[in-house]
N, C-alpha and C positions, 0 to 999 in steps of 0.2 A: 701739607703742612706739617703732617706727621714726618714724611719723610726727609722735610727741613730741619726738624726736630733733631730725629735722629743724627742727622750729618753734623749739626751745628754739637751736639754734645759728644760725637767723637771727636770732632778737631779740636773742641776745646781741652779733649784729656791728653791729646798731643801737647797743645799749649802747657799743661799742668806739669807735663813729665819732663817740659825741655829747661823748665825755670831753674835759675843757681839757688842755692839754697842761702838765704839769709834771715838771721834772726831779729826781728825789728820790733818785739814787745819784751817788756821786765816783769821777771818775777815778783821784782821787791824793789824800792826805792831806799835808798841809804840816804838819810839826812844828818847833818849837824846842827844841833839847835842848842839853847842854854835855856835853862830854867829857875827859877827863884822861888821862896818860901820864908817866911817871918819865924823867926825861931820862940814857939810859945812855950808851950809843954816840955817839949825836949829837942835835942839837935837830930834827933833819929826820925823822929815824926815829920819836922822840916824837910830834912832831906828826902823823904819819902813823896812829899808833898813837889819840891820841887823836880824830881824826877819825872812823876806824873805831869807835871806842867809841861817839862821838855817833850816829854810824848807827846801828848795834846797838839805844841806844835809842830811837830815833826808829821805827824798824821794829818795837820792843815796845810804844811806846806804840799805836802803828797797830793791832796786834794786838787789844788791850784792845777797839776798836770794835766786832770782827768775830768775837769770841769771848767768852764769859762768863768771868767770871775764875774760877770753880770747875773750869771745862774747863781753863784754861791751867794751874793751880796741878798737876790730877792728870795733864796731861800736860807738866809742865816739861823733863822730859830730852828728850824727843822734840821738843818745841819746839825747845829749844836747839841740838840735832842738824840739824834740817832747815829753820831759818829764820833764827836770832840768829846763829849761825855763817857763813851765808851771807848775811847781811845786804845786802850791798854790790848783791847780784843784785836786790833788792828797792827799792834807793834809785835813782830815776832822775835824782837832780842834788841839790846843795845848795851853799849861800850863805853863806861865811863872815860871821857878824856881829863877832866880837871871837875876839883870840888873843893869849895873851903868857904868857912864862916866869915862875914864880913859884919861885926857889929853883931845886931838884931836878924841878919838878914844870912840864908842859907843859898848857896849859888852850885848850880853843876851846869857842865858844859857834857854835852855827851853825843854817841854818835846811834841814830837809832834806825833799825830796818822795819820799813813798814811794808807787809805783805798785800801786793796791789791785788791778788785775786778776790779776797773776801772784801776788800775795801770796792773794787767796783760793781762788785753784786749786789753788795748795798744800795750804791749810788743806783744801780739799773731799778732796784724794787722801788727806789725814790722817783725814777723817771727824771734825774738829774745828768745824765750821760749827753754827749752830743748824738744826734740822730743819724747813725752812717747809712749808707744802703749799700745792700749787698747784693750780689745777682748770684746764685744757684745754680749750677750744670753738671749733671752728673751723666756720664757714658756709661750704659749698659750692654752685658755682654749679648750676644745675639739669641733671641726666642723670645717671641712673645710676651709670655708669662714674666720673664725676666723684665723686660724694659717698663711693664704694669707695677712690677715691684720697685724699680726703680725711681717712676712716676711718683710713688707713695713714698720712697724716701726722700724725695725732693721736696714733698708738700711737710712733710716731718721738718725737713731742716730750716724750710721756710717759716715754719710755727714755731721752732726756736728763736728764731732770729727778730723775728716779732715779739715775742714776749720779754725779750732783752730790750725793749724799748726801741729797737732799731726798725730802719726801711724795708721793703725788698724790693728788688727792681722790676718793672714792671716787662712783657712778653716783648714789645719794642725795642727795647735795648740789647735784646739777645736777637732779636730779627736781623738788625741792623747790620750784623757782622756776615751775612749771608750775603756778600759782595765777593766776586772772584778774585779779586785782587786781593784781598785782606783773607779769605779762605785758603788761596793758595798759599801765602806765606804762614799761616797758621800751621796747615797741612806738612809743611816743611820744617816745623818747629817754631818757629820766630812768631812768640807769644806777644811781640813788642806790637807786632800790627794790630792786637786785638783790644789793646789798652788805650788808645786814644778815644775810639769808637766808644767804648766804656765810659772813659772818662768826661766825653760829650754829651752822653747821657745821663749824667750825675750818677754813675755809678761810682763808689769807695774802696769797696773789696769783691774780689772775684773770689767765691768759691769753687774750687774746680775738683774735681774727682771720678772714679769710676765705681761699680759696686760689683759684686763676685757672688756666685752661690753654687753651694755643692753640697752634696749630702753626707753628715755624719759617716764617723767608722761604724757607728752602729746601724745607719742607714732608716731600720722604720722598729716599730716597737708594738708588741700589743699590749691593749688597756683591759681595763676591767669589760667583762662581755665580749673579748676576742675583737674588739674593734682595734683595728691598724691605724697607726699612727706615723706618718712620716716625719722624719727628724732632717732639717736642713740647717746649714750654717751659711750666714749671713756676711759680708763684709765691704766696710767701704773705707776706699784708700782716695784722701783729700787732702788739698792744701789750702791754705787760703792767701791771696796774692792781692799787696796794696795796690791800686788802680794807677795813681799818680806818679809813684816812683817805681812801680816791680818789686817790690820788696816781698820776700815771701815773711810772711806774717809766723806760720805754724804750719807743720805736714804731720798727719796721724794717721792711721790705720785702727778702725773699730769693728770687731765684732758681735756676732748674735746669734744665739741657736734657738732655734722655734720649732715646734711640731703642728703637725695640722691633718687634718684626712685625705687631703692632696697636696702634689707637689708645688700647686699654683699658691696655696692657702701658706705652706711652712715656709714658703719664699719668703713671701710679702710679710709675714710676721717677723722673720729673721731681718731682714732686712731694715724694718721697720725698728728693731730693738737697737742694731747697729747705728742707725739714723738719731735715734732719740740720744744716745751719748754722744754722737759726732757732732749734734745740733749745738747742745749745752756745750762742749768744749770750744769748738771753734767760735760762738757768740761770745764768749768770756774774753778770749784771746781777740776778738775784736774789740771788746770793752777795755781791752787795758792800752790801746791805742790814745796816743796825748791829743787831749782836746784842741787842737790847734785852733787858734781863729782866723788863720789865715790860709787860701786855698791856692790851688795852682791851676792858672787859666791859660790856657793857649791864646795867641794872638797871629793872625796872619793878617800882614798888609800887603797890597798888592801896588804895582805903579812907584815904587822908590828906588831911584837911581841909588848907585853905592854911595855916592859922597853924600847926600841927602840921607840914608839911612841912618848914618853916623849921626849925624845932626838929631835924626828923629830919636833914637837911643838917649841923647841928653835929654831931650826934652819929656820922653817918658820917666826917665829916673827921675823927674822933678814932681810928678803925680803923686800927690799925697795919697797915703794907703798903699802904695809898691812897695815893698820891702826887698825884693831881687825882681832884676830884670836878665834874662839869660838869652842870646839870639842861637837858636836851634840851626839856623840855615837860612842862606841868602842863595838865591838863584832866580835869573830872567826878571829881577827888579820884583821880586817878590822875597819877604824875609816872614820868616816864622820865630817867635817868641813863646817863653814859657814865663809865665809871672808869677811871682807869688804877693796876693794880695791881703788886705787884713780885710776881705768880706767876701760876699758873691760874684759871680761874674756878671748878672745885670746890673747890679750896685756899680760894678768899674767899668760896665759900658756905658751908664749915664756920665761916670766921671769923665769919661775919656770924650764923649761927644760933645761936652760943655766946656772941657780946657781950652783955656785964650792959646798956649803955647802949640796944640797942634793943630788950631786953625790953618796956619800959612801952608800946613802940609796937604791941605785941603782933606783932611781926615774925614772919612766919612763909613758908619758901619753898616755892612751891608747883609750880616746875619749875625744870628745869636744863639746859642745853647748852654745849659748849666755849667759847659767847661772850655767852652770854645768863643774867642769871637773872632769874625772873617770881617776884612774893610780894604778899603781902596785909600788911595793917594793919589796927589798929582803933583 
């Protein structure tokens, strides 16, 4: 099992290094909004109130990107108390587009810049973010102590992910990658071979990277009493990859320096420091993902002739909740589709199995995972 785990982690390092760099998360949201206030004591006061209202509306609009509407409605009071009443703390700046007094009402139109990081961190504390599932894999350098410190770093990263309110993928999701056909592709740098397996296991984000340790320039130092302390630098190079699209959400290196009475202790402490910083950073990057209410589901249907496959597509597009249907492959009467669906895979499976329009194709579901549906037709 240890050999398998080491091989898997090393392979996923190749996977991480082969990816195209694509930024998928935003640092800020720029929103155009309008605000107004009654002119009572003075125009200046009304103007400030109108701007404050516009900024609240900007933050409220940005909230809709990271929290699904149902959650916002259910938590309207707590959102108002903890976020909307403190909207100015989330708006990093604004630009007035127009302003004017109309009778006893002062109106402004402005472009507000909402800082995403402070907003999602507050939402995480309130437990309102989507529960993304993250798989963490780290490849250690050779050496027993290095492998132990890497496992410690992995534990630290998992802890940071859980603290943000997300889920950590179980070991079964990683073990499933140890198939010769998939492993050979990963070793060649074809990371796409791994993503479908993780997707089928319900993993949303892959955090892959490698740990390094080395002595510092000073090497060691003597403390009080002549005790020798070994100083070590630890580094983690990692990137977060969105499983359903292959996009890189973020990539960064983190360093930590620590001392210990032995090399193993120093390495573990140094890597743990680097992992602590990396864990917070990557958790925030995942939190910046839009909380889309849709999910990408793979559908594989066997037994469709080419002519009937076209008719099958037409019937599928009429199914309620399917936002987008793309045929990825057709070969030997087997069709593979990618579906963007407003719900989960098991909900889609129930819907398809009961759909009257699909019955004429003899549509019958054979297997189901959190990201894939396998079926046959006649």
